[in-house]
C-alpha positions, -999 to +999 in steps of 0.1 A: -735-333+675-706-310+685-673-317+667-636-311+671-614-294+646-599-326+632-633-343+629-646-314+608-616-314+586-617-352+579-655-351+574-652-323+549-625-341+529-641-375+530-676-363+524-692-382+552-698-381+589-673-400+611-672-416+645-642-415+668-618-443+657-634-447+623-611-450+593-616-429+562-598-422+530-590-386+519-570-368+492-544-345+509-541-310+494-503-312+494-477-340+500-443-328+512-410-345+508-374-333+511-340-350+505-356-384+510-375-379+477-345-396+461-353-429+479-390-427+471-384-419+434-359-448+431-385-472+445-410-461+419-383-465+392-378-501+401-414-509+390-415-525+356-434-496+339-424-461+349-452-446+371-464-411+367-476-393+398-513-386+399-512-350+410-479-333+402-493-299+413-499-313+449-463-325+455-440-302+473-402-310+474-377-290+493-340-298+494-330-289+530-315-317+550-280-319+537-273-287+518-251-279+501-243-315+494-218-328+520-207-359+501-208-377+468-238-397+480-259-366+489-249-349+457-261-379+437-294-379+456-299-343+448-293-350+412-318-378+412-344-355+427-338-327+402-342-352+373-374-366+389-389-331+393-384-324+356-396-358+345-428-356+365-434-319+360-435-312+398-447-277+403-435-269+438-398-276+439-374-256+460-337-263+455-309-258+480-308-225+498-345-217+498-347-230+534-362-256+557-393-272+543-415-263+573-407-226+568-407-226+530-441-243+525-460-216+545-440-188+529-450-201+495-487-199+505-493-236+507-504-238+543-541-230+538-566-231+567-590-260+564-567-280+542-547-313+548-510-315+543-490-346+548-452-350+547-425-375+549-411-356+579-424-359+614-425-322+620-450-316+592-474-309+621-459-273+621-487-261+598-513-265+625-503-229+634-524-220+603-554-242+612-542-269+588-545-306+596-509-315+590-491-347+600-460-368+592-461-400+572-433-424+561-416-426+527-436-457+516-469-439+523-457-408+505-449-430+474-484-445+477-500-410+478-480-399+448-494-427+428-530-429+441-536-394+453-551-405+486-543-420+520-563-430+551-567-417+586-584-429+618-603-402+635-583-396+667-594-384+701-585-348+709-568-329+738-577-293+745-550-269+758-563-235+769-538-206+771-544-174+791-522-144+798-490-132+781-454-145+781-429-124+802-397-108+787-372-134+776-397-162+781-407-178+747-430-202+731-402-228+732-403-226+770-441-231+769-440-261+747-412-277+767-434-273+798-464-288+780-444-318+768-429-323+803-464-324+817-480-346+791-450-368+784-432-379+752-459-405+746-488-390+765-506-378+734-500-408+711-523-407+681-542-377+696-550-344+680-543-313+701-562-280+699-551-247+714-578-224+728-580-193+750-574-156+749-537-161+754-534-172+717-539-136+706-506-127+724-486-153+705-471-144+671-474-167+641-437-178+645-445-186+682-475-207+672-453-225+646-428-234+673-456-249+695-473-268+666-439-280+654-433-300+686-467-317+688-450-349+676-426-347+706-456-356+729-467-383+704-496-363+689-508-369+653-513-331+649-520-299+666-539-268+656-546-232+664-577-212+653-575-186+626-575-150+640-564-116+627-527-124+631-532-155+609-552-136+583-525-109+581-497-135+577-516-154+550-524-122+531-487-114+530-480-149+517-506-144+489-533-167+505-567-151+502-591-179+492-597-202+521-624-213+545-620-211+583-628-242+602-627-246+640-641-268+667-676-262+681-676-244+715-691-274+732-670-301+716-660-329+739-623-337+746-605-366+761-583-344+783-580-307+790-550-286+802-547-250+812-516-228+811-512-192+823-485-177+801-476-152+828-464-181+849-442-198+823-405-196+830-375-206+809-372-243+805-344-267+795-349-303+783-321-324+796-306-353+777-318-376+763-355-369+761-376-339+752-400-346+781-370-344+805-378-307+810-367-287+840-369-251+851-338-232+841-328-228+878-320-265+878-298-262+847-279-230+854-242-234+855-239-264+833-209-258+809-215-264+773-192-266+742-216-254+716-249-234+712-271-238+681-298-214+671-320-223+642-340-253+627-377-255+618-385-249+654-366-217+662-349-203+631-373-175+624-366-138+622-379-129+657-357-157+671-326-143+655-335-108+666-340-119+702-306-135+703-290-105+687-306-082+712-291-102+740-256-104+724-255-069+710-221-052+716-208-083+735-186-112+726-196-149+730-176-169+755-142-180+741-149-216+748-182-216+729-190-223+692-222-205+684-238-218+652-268-198+638-290-207+608-321-189+595-350-211+587-353-198+551-337-176+526-363-149+531-356-148+568-319-147+561-323-117+538-345-098+563-320-105+591-293-091+569-313-061+559-321-051+595-286-057+608-294-088+628-269-110+610-242-084+614-248-082+652-246-119+655-214-122+635-198-093+654-205-112+686-187-143+672-215-164+658-210-187+628-237-182+602-247-213+581-271-216+551-308-221+558-310-259+563-313-288+587-276-300+588-267-295+625-301-306+638-299-342+624-262-343+628-255-345+590-228-317+590-223-281+600-220-286+637-216-323+645-204-330+680-174-348+694-177-375+721-185-361+755-194-326+742-225-307+752-247-285+730-275-262+740-298-262+710-331-246+699-340-277+679-368-301+687-350-333+696-322-344+719-320-382+718-286-399+716-269-393+683-293-366+671-265-341+664-241-367+650-226-384+680-243-409+703-217-401+730-226-364+732-253-345+751-280-321+739-299-297+760-330-281+744-340-245+752-352-212+737-333-187+715-330-164+745-314-191+766-291-201+737-278-165+734-274-160+771-256-194+773-233-185+744-224-153+762-215-169+795-202-203+784-226-221+807-264-225+808-278-191+819-312-177+826-317-151+799-338-130+823-305-122+842-288-107+811 
């Protein structure tokens, strides 16, 4: 019987053959949490006898959501986490400044093809770029896995998306995934797995694949995955990952739905407020004035994103009415961007550089919006209140569009710069 990627992964981990819709228990290879670790550890502490985690070497904790601490409350939470890490001998702990969890985990060599990673963050699906079955869970489930070492999954149906061709200049993977989400809908892939196929994949960099995999949840998907190829192997080798097995779907696997996209025909997209699937071609957004542009997050804070923005802004000043906030996805990316002059170019153009973290994206700090303001953001969500104010408006777009918009003060097609 021909099998999909997720079926092979779950069968390998459970040690038995599975039928579609069947529930099985597995032990994830890694369990990710971030600042919400404090809430989870406090729940465990309320139990009469202090519980020890079963596999401390499988727990990954990254402080990234509100860093540096923006209040007494967040500072206390960070302290609780640091004490918990020492008490439980957690091996993979990354304190403030290391970066956003979904960038840090792969950089540390923990996104291994053929493995299972779960995380108490919905964008854990990012690691599908490395042929990992990765998905988000809630805090209660994370606590349960800490104690028992296992969780359950129901084998989902799978969508197949075939990519051909190559993206044109100043058209990015963010434009592609916004187009896909517009077509499928915000709930069109609920509890489905998504596989990417086709020769167009070879023309996508690993950061581009991470952007696409990251936003699987925005169409309701449980996970998404790319096959391992030479680009993947090179990236993994540089991250110190050499011992892994490559798993991929059978050529004649059966899918619930199939979609085809020619990358040559993708154009810049903008997701209008207040839904990610409210995507429109940029020609329908041009001219909309915004107050702020934000370049960063686990979706688009990688080196090539910063470099692309810097190349558009080079030797030019951002519009005087614009606040342009930029944050690298990790410390490593920040350092590389400084070493090659990218940060200097952005600062010279008028950008405000913030530490690697999630602050503006969730509206915690470092870029919260006032009532009635509009932001063009490279993040992954634009629902009401996402950037700190339910009476503001968020437009989602690519790093190229963000830079072009910062330059002109209104939403601008980057191909015209």
